[in-house]
VONU-842717 format. One record per residue: residue in one letter; residue number from 1; x, y, z of N, C-alpha, C in turn. Coordinates in steps of 0.001 Angstrom, whole numbers. Example, Ala and Ser with C-alpha at 12.3 -4.5 7.8 and 13.67 -1.06 7.14 Angstrom:
<residu:a; num:1; neast:13190; nnorth:-5690; nup:7800; caeast:12300; canorth:-4500; caup:7800; ceast:13200; cnorth:-3300; cup:7800>
<residu:s; num:2; neast:12850; nnorth:-2250; nup:7080; caeast:13670; canorth:-1060; caup:7140; ceast:12900; cnorth:30; cup:7870>
END
This chain:
<residu:m; num:1; neast:2672; nnorth:99346; nup:90812; caeast:2505; canorth:97955; caup:91181; ceast:2621; cnorth:97353; cup:89549>
<residu:v; num:2; neast:2127; nnorth:98333; nup:88441; caeast:2387; canorth:97745; caup:87084; ceast:3510; cnorth:97963; cup:86830>
<residu:i; num:3; neast:4428; nnorth:98884; nup:86867; caeast:5831; canorth:99253; caup:86563; ceast:6486; cnorth:98113; cup:87122>
<residu:e; num:4; neast:6622; nnorth:97441; nup:88229; caeast:7243; canorth:96614; caup:88998; ceast:7032; cnorth:95415; cup:88005>
<residu:m; num:5; neast:5845; nnorth:94809; nup:87597; caeast:5717; canorth:93744; caup:86716; ceast:6399; cnorth:93896; cup:85363>
<residu:v; num:6; neast:6309; nnorth:95008; nup:84855; caeast:6908; canorth:95068; caup:83463; ceast:8236; cnorth:95014; cup:83560>
<residu:k; num:7; neast:9008; nnorth:95290; nup:84770; caeast:10330; canorth:95383; caup:84965; ceast:10908; cnorth:93632; cup:85327>
<residu:k; num:8; neast:9810; nnorth:93261; nup:85938; caeast:10173; canorth:91465; caup:86335; ceast:9881; cnorth:90834; cup:84958>
<residu:i; num:9; neast:9137; nnorth:91289; nup:84195; caeast:8882; canorth:90477; caup:82757; ceast:10379; cnorth:90602; cup:81974>
<residu:r; num:10; neast:10691; nnorth:92094; nup:81849; caeast:11688; canorth:92222; caup:81108; ceast:13014; cnorth:91864; cup:81908>
<residu:k; num:11; neast:13233; nnorth:91530; nup:82868; caeast:14437; canorth:91176; caup:83662; ceast:14382; cnorth:89701; cup:83233>
<residu:r; num:12; neast:13043; nnorth:88997; nup:83445; caeast:13102; canorth:87603; caup:82997; ceast:13511; cnorth:87048; cup:81875>
<residu:a; num:13; neast:13306; nnorth:88127; nup:80751; caeast:13239; canorth:87840; caup:79221; ceast:14852; cnorth:88248; cup:78917>
<residu:k; num:14; neast:15825; nnorth:88915; nup:80009; caeast:17188; canorth:89257; caup:80039; ceast:16981; cnorth:90215; cup:78553>
<residu:t; num:15; neast:16125; nnorth:90881; nup:78725; caeast:16177; canorth:92084; caup:77541; ceast:15190; cnorth:93184; cup:77882>
<residu:n; num:16; neast:15518; nnorth:94559; nup:77561; caeast:14789; canorth:95692; caup:77584; ceast:13841; cnorth:95983; cup:76336>
<residu:r; num:17; neast:14459; nnorth:95118; nup:75140; caeast:13637; canorth:95361; caup:74003; ceast:12123; cnorth:95011; cup:73725>
<residu:w; num:18; neast:11710; nnorth:94319; nup:74672; caeast:10313; canorth:93691; caup:74864; ceast:9470; cnorth:95146; cup:74735>
<residu:g; num:19; neast:8477; nnorth:95476; nup:73661; caeast:7623; canorth:96533; caup:73807; ceast:6275; cnorth:96437; cup:74263>
<residu:g; num:20; neast:5549; nnorth:97384; nup:74249; caeast:4246; canorth:97701; caup:75120; ceast:3317; cnorth:96181; cup:74584>
<residu:r; num:21; neast:3274; nnorth:96002; nup:73339; caeast:1879; canorth:95161; caup:72840; ceast:2575; cnorth:93733; cup:73566>
<residu:k; num:22; neast:3872; nnorth:93297; nup:73459; caeast:4563; canorth:91931; caup:74100; ceast:3946; cnorth:91796; cup:75491>
<residu:v; num:23; neast:4372; nnorth:93076; nup:76101; caeast:4360; canorth:93029; caup:77894; ceast:3006; cnorth:92766; cup:78138>
<residu:h; num:24; neast:1900; nnorth:93730; nup:77377; caeast:557; canorth:93764; caup:77771; ceast:4; cnorth:92260; cup:77417>
<residu:k; num:25; neast:467; nnorth:91690; nup:76549; caeast:-192; canorth:90320; caup:76237; ceast:198; cnorth:89650; cup:77499>
<residu:l; num:26; neast:1789; nnorth:89527; nup:77665; caeast:1922; canorth:88601; caup:78847; ceast:1379; cnorth:89029; cup:80449>
<residu:l; num:27; neast:1020; nnorth:90381; nup:80341; caeast:571; canorth:90728; caup:81854; ceast:-1055; cnorth:90461; cup:82005>
<residu:e; num:28; neast:-1657; nnorth:90141; nup:80867; caeast:-3288; canorth:89911; caup:81038; ceast:-3687; cnorth:89067; cup:82008>
<residu:d; num:29; neast:-2868; nnorth:87738; nup:82131; caeast:-3204; canorth:86915; caup:83252; ceast:-3067; cnorth:87788; cup:84632>
<residu:e; num:30; neast:-1955; nnorth:88223; nup:84755; caeast:-1542; canorth:89048; caup:86086; ceast:-2433; cnorth:90083; cup:86482>
<residu:f; num:31; neast:-3193; nnorth:90939; nup:85395; caeast:-3772; canorth:91846; caup:85576; ceast:-5514; cnorth:91341; cup:86347>
<residu:d; num:32; neast:-5744; nnorth:90043; nup:85310; caeast:-7133; canorth:89316; caup:86085; ceast:-6809; cnorth:88951; cup:87617>
<residu:g; num:33; neast:-5923; nnorth:88334; nup:87777; caeast:-5601; canorth:88011; caup:89150; ceast:-5520; cnorth:89347; cup:90103>
<residu:f; num:34; neast:-4938; nnorth:90231; nup:89722; caeast:-5082; canorth:91540; caup:90770; ceast:-6318; cnorth:92256; cup:90394>
<residu:s; num:35; neast:-7204; nnorth:92013; nup:89882; caeast:-8684; canorth:92838; caup:88954; ceast:-8196; cnorth:94158; cup:88816>
<residu:i; num:36; neast:-6972; nnorth:94287; nup:87681; caeast:-6813; canorth:95607; caup:87259; ceast:-7147; cnorth:95564; cup:85847>
<residu:k; num:37; neast:-7877; nnorth:96454; nup:85687; caeast:-8374; canorth:96783; caup:84393; ceast:-7404; cnorth:97952; cup:83535>
<residu:m; num:38; neast:-6654; nnorth:97470; nup:82682; caeast:-5704; canorth:98291; caup:81740; ceast:-5466; cnorth:97862; cup:80434>
<residu:g; num:39; neast:-6093; nnorth:98403; nup:79710; caeast:-5882; canorth:98471; caup:78145; ceast:-4440; cnorth:98589; cup:77772>
<residu:r; num:40; neast:-4204; nnorth:98167; nup:76346; caeast:-2948; canorth:98580; caup:75833; ceast:-2574; cnorth:99923; cup:75641>
<residu:d; num:41; neast:-3476; nnorth:100769; nup:75302; caeast:-3094; canorth:102340; caup:75182; ceast:-2854; cnorth:102823; cup:76587>
<residu:k; num:42; neast:-3587; nnorth:102466; nup:77637; caeast:-3290; canorth:103214; caup:78818; ceast:-1737; cnorth:102514; cup:79390>
<residu:l; num:43; neast:-1472; nnorth:101341; nup:79022; caeast:-383; canorth:100654; caup:79494; ceast:863; cnorth:101693; cup:78743>
<residu:f; num:44; neast:662; nnorth:101684; nup:77202; caeast:1534; canorth:102660; caup:76670; ceast:1760; cnorth:103831; cup:77162>
<residu:d; num:45; neast:674; nnorth:104705; nup:77839; caeast:939; canorth:105963; caup:78372; ceast:1858; cnorth:105646; cup:79639>
<residu:l; num:46; neast:1430; nnorth:104719; nup:80450; caeast:2188; canorth:104701; caup:81894; ceast:3524; cnorth:104401; cup:81877>
<residu:l; num:47; neast:3990; nnorth:103553; nup:80495; caeast:5383; canorth:103210; caup:80276; ceast:5861; cnorth:104526; cup:79483>
<residu:r; num:48; neast:5149; nnorth:105397; nup:78911; caeast:5878; canorth:106554; caup:78638; ceast:6056; cnorth:107580; cup:79362>
<residu:k; num:49; neast:5062; nnorth:107726; nup:80416; caeast:5329; canorth:108635; caup:81384; ceast:6495; cnorth:108112; cup:82376>
<residu:n; num:50; neast:7058; nnorth:106903; nup:82220; caeast:7987; canorth:106564; caup:83226; ceast:9212; cnorth:106481; cup:82447>
<residu:g; num:51; neast:9033; nnorth:106544; nup:81037; caeast:10375; canorth:106600; caup:80301; ceast:10875; cnorth:105180; cup:80229>
<residu:m; num:52; neast:9826; nnorth:104025; nup:79948; caeast:9916; canorth:102621; caup:79555; ceast:9822; cnorth:102253; cup:78156>
<residu:l; num:53; neast:9300; nnorth:103175; nup:77571; caeast:9152; canorth:102701; caup:76008; ceast:10296; cnorth:102282; cup:75287>
<residu:v; num:54; neast:10061; nnorth:101536; nup:74655; caeast:11213; canorth:100773; caup:73771; ceast:11546; cnorth:101885; cup:72292>
<residu:k; num:55; neast:12915; nnorth:102385; nup:72404; caeast:13057; canorth:103321; caup:71042; ceast:13469; cnorth:102443; cup:70049>
<residu:s; num:56; neast:12879; nnorth:102958; nup:68856; caeast:13193; canorth:102195; caup:67554; ceast:14429; cnorth:102430; cup:67232>
<residu:r; num:57; neast:15030; nnorth:101309; nup:66577; caeast:16389; canorth:101397; caup:65976; ceast:16436; cnorth:102096; cup:64603>
<residu:k; num:58; neast:17686; nnorth:102657; nup:64571; caeast:17890; canorth:103153; caup:62832; ceast:18183; cnorth:102134; cup:62111>
<residu:r; num:59; neast:17430; nnorth:102100; nup:60907; caeast:17307; canorth:101467; caup:59929; ceast:18556; cnorth:101547; cup:58891>
<residu:n; num:60; neast:19207; nnorth:100550; nup:58610; caeast:20185; canorth:100774; caup:57317; ceast:19781; cnorth:100420; cup:56150>
<residu:y; num:61; neast:19934; nnorth:101499; nup:55414; caeast:19335; canorth:101155; caup:53945; ceast:20578; cnorth:100867; cup:52917>
<residu:y; num:62; neast:20426; nnorth:99927; nup:52212; caeast:21273; canorth:99336; caup:51039; ceast:20742; cnorth:99784; cup:49668>
<residu:t; num:63; neast:21624; nnorth:100713; nup:48868; caeast:20915; canorth:100914; caup:47606; ceast:21767; cnorth:100022; cup:46708>
<residu:t; num:64; neast:22964; nnorth:99491; nup:46733; caeast:23664; canorth:98629; caup:46160; ceast:24070; cnorth:97385; cup:46684>
<residu:q; num:65; neast:23571; nnorth:96371; nup:45876; caeast:23913; canorth:95133; caup:46104; ceast:25065; cnorth:94550; cup:45372>
<residu:s; num:66; neast:26340; nnorth:94431; nup:46051; caeast:27522; canorth:94279; caup:45542; ceast:27912; cnorth:92826; cup:45500>
<residu:h; num:67; neast:27326; nnorth:92055; nup:46587; caeast:27867; canorth:90579; caup:46840; ceast:27148; cnorth:89759; cup:45516>
<residu:h; num:68; neast:27790; nnorth:89818; nup:44429; caeast:26833; canorth:89031; caup:43510; ceast:28078; cnorth:88107; cup:42674>
<residu:w; num:69; neast:27570; nnorth:87390; nup:41923; caeast:28645; canorth:86452; caup:41075; ceast:29207; cnorth:87235; cup:39946>
<residu:l; num:70; neast:28585; nnorth:88439; nup:39370; caeast:29181; canorth:89218; caup:38500; ceast:30452; cnorth:89901; cup:38448>
<residu:r; num:71; neast:31420; nnorth:90064; nup:37225; caeast:32440; canorth:90965; caup:37682; ceast:32437; cnorth:92301; cup:38055>
<residu:k; num:72; neast:32918; nnorth:92453; nup:38939; caeast:32974; canorth:94057; caup:39682; ceast:34263; cnorth:94781; cup:39054>
<residu:y; num:73; neast:33926; nnorth:96158; nup:38443; caeast:35116; canorth:96478; caup:37754; ceast:35530; cnorth:97805; cup:38772>
<residu:d; num:74; neast:37106; nnorth:98158; nup:38984; caeast:37567; canorth:99062; caup:39818; ceast:37096; cnorth:100411; cup:39244>
<residu:n; num:75; neast:37057; nnorth:101357; nup:40356; caeast:36845; canorth:102682; caup:40431; ceast:38097; cnorth:103316; cup:39631>
<residu:l; num:76; neast:37753; nnorth:103951; nup:38165; caeast:38893; canorth:104377; caup:37895; ceast:38888; cnorth:105780; cup:38029>
<residu:i; num:77; neast:37837; nnorth:106501; nup:38330; caeast:38108; canorth:107873; caup:38828; ceast:37872; cnorth:108292; cup:40041>
<residu:e; num:78; neast:37958; nnorth:107432; nup:40963; caeast:38277; canorth:107513; caup:42430; ceast:39223; cnorth:108514; cup:42641>
<residu:n; num:79; neast:40300; nnorth:108608; nup:42263; caeast:41314; canorth:109486; caup:42926; ceast:41846; cnorth:110619; cup:41748>
<residu:l; num:80; neast:40995; nnorth:110696; nup:40495; caeast:41373; canorth:111329; caup:39719; ceast:41008; cnorth:112899; cup:40012>
<residu:v; num:81; neast:41911; nnorth:113802; nup:39556; caeast:41785; canorth:115136; caup:39761; ceast:41514; cnorth:115696; cup:38494>
<residu:l; num:82; neast:40162; nnorth:116352; nup:38564; caeast:39533; canorth:117141; caup:37206; ceast:40090; cnorth:118459; cup:37307>
<residu:i; num:83; neast:40859; nnorth:119071; nup:36194; caeast:41417; canorth:120241; caup:36061; ceast:40505; cnorth:121047; cup:34746>
<residu:r; num:84; neast:39855; nnorth:120407; nup:34266; caeast:39345; canorth:121287; caup:32971; ceast:37981; cnorth:120608; cup:32710>
<residu:p; num:85; neast:37134; nnorth:121629; nup:31984; caeast:35588; canorth:120999; caup:31693; ceast:36058; cnorth:119929; cup:30568>
<residu:n; num:86; neast:34935; nnorth:118897; nup:30538; caeast:34604; canorth:117826; caup:29618; ceast:35899; cnorth:116905; cup:29841>
<residu:q; num:87; neast:36644; nnorth:116818; nup:30954; caeast:37752; canorth:115875; caup:30885; ceast:37296; cnorth:114562; cup:31278>
<residu:l; num:88; neast:35843; nnorth:114528; nup:31859; caeast:35681; canorth:113241; caup:32293; ceast:34028; cnorth:113270; cup:31750>
<residu:c; num:89; neast:33739; nnorth:112084; nup:30844; caeast:32616; canorth:111750; caup:30369; ceast:32145; cnorth:110569; cup:30911>
<residu:l; num:90; neast:30914; nnorth:110232; nup:31400; caeast:30495; canorth:109218; caup:31573; ceast:29274; cnorth:108662; cup:30746>
<residu:i; num:91; neast:29077; nnorth:107672; nup:30240; caeast:27952; canorth:107043; caup:29400; ceast:27041; cnorth:105999; cup:30271>
<residu:l; num:92; neast:26037; nnorth:106469; nup:30236; caeast:25281; canorth:105281; caup:30999; ceast:24549; cnorth:104578; cup:29970>
<residu:l; num:93; neast:24829; nnorth:103277; nup:29757; caeast:23957; canorth:102310; caup:28859; ceast:23153; cnorth:101509; cup:29405>
<residu:y; num:94; neast:21903; nnorth:101192; nup:29001; caeast:20854; canorth:100234; caup:29581; ceast:20217; cnorth:99934; cup:28362>
<residu:e; num:95; neast:19799; nnorth:98872; nup:28337; caeast:19019; canorth:98398; caup:27305; ceast:17495; cnorth:98257; cup:27447>
<residu:v; num:96; neast:16602; nnorth:98857; nup:26364; caeast:15202; canorth:98835; caup:26694; ceast:14719; cnorth:97700; cup:25476>
<residu:n; num:97; neast:13574; nnorth:96883; nup:26232; caeast:13247; canorth:95910; caup:25318; ceast:11787; cnorth:96642; cup:24352>
<residu:n; num:98; neast:12044; nnorth:96680; nup:23373; caeast:10847; canorth:96935; caup:22772; ceast:10210; cnorth:96082; cup:21734>
<residu:c; num:99; neast:9854; nnorth:95118; nup:22252; caeast:8997; canorth:93853; caup:21900; ceast:9654; cnorth:93330; cup:20639>
<residu:a; num:100; neast:10253; nnorth:94178; nup:19691; caeast:10846; canorth:93665; caup:18568; ceast:12215; cnorth:93610; cup:18572>
<residu:s; num:101; neast:12881; nnorth:94420; nup:19152; caeast:14306; canorth:94546; caup:19340; ceast:14750; cnorth:95345; cup:20588>
<residu:y; num:102; neast:16198; nnorth:95248; nup:20808; caeast:16364; canorth:95518; caup:21785; ceast:17297; cnorth:97056; cup:21342>
<residu:q; num:103; neast:16877; nnorth:98112; nup:22330; caeast:17398; canorth:99330; caup:21841; ceast:18203; cnorth:99985; cup:22976>
<residu:y; num:104; neast:19155; nnorth:100628; nup:22401; caeast:20236; canorth:101296; caup:23484; ceast:20288; cnorth:102583; cup:23742>
<residu:p; num:105; neast:19349; nnorth:103359; nup:24544; caeast:19593; canorth:104787; caup:24403; ceast:20661; cnorth:105430; cup:25034>
<residu:f; num:106; neast:21112; nnorth:106441; nup:24694; caeast:22272; canorth:107173; caup:25367; ceast:21506; cnorth:108320; cup:26335>
<residu:a; num:107; neast:22441; nnorth:108582; nup:27612; caeast:21786; canorth:109091; caup:28477; ceast:22568; cnorth:110440; cup:28689>
END
């Protein structure tokens, strides 16, 4: 009976992405009308047994934000074929504020 109530709520909402907490909050009034005592954890167990839990979506992680106003340089080594040692040398330059002056250490 509870499973049909959950299906009805999700169909009315036109989404299957509503999770157990939101559905439990919406079902509390109907539970009182039918004198059903079911807490959130018991509803989660029932949904899990029937395969109705909402699966979490994969998150996308962005490590570089390149949509800025600063100049973006072309990748000069993208198609470069390295054939000998020390053919390519990268210098990472960043500044360190030393309270008195700026220092530029080499990496």
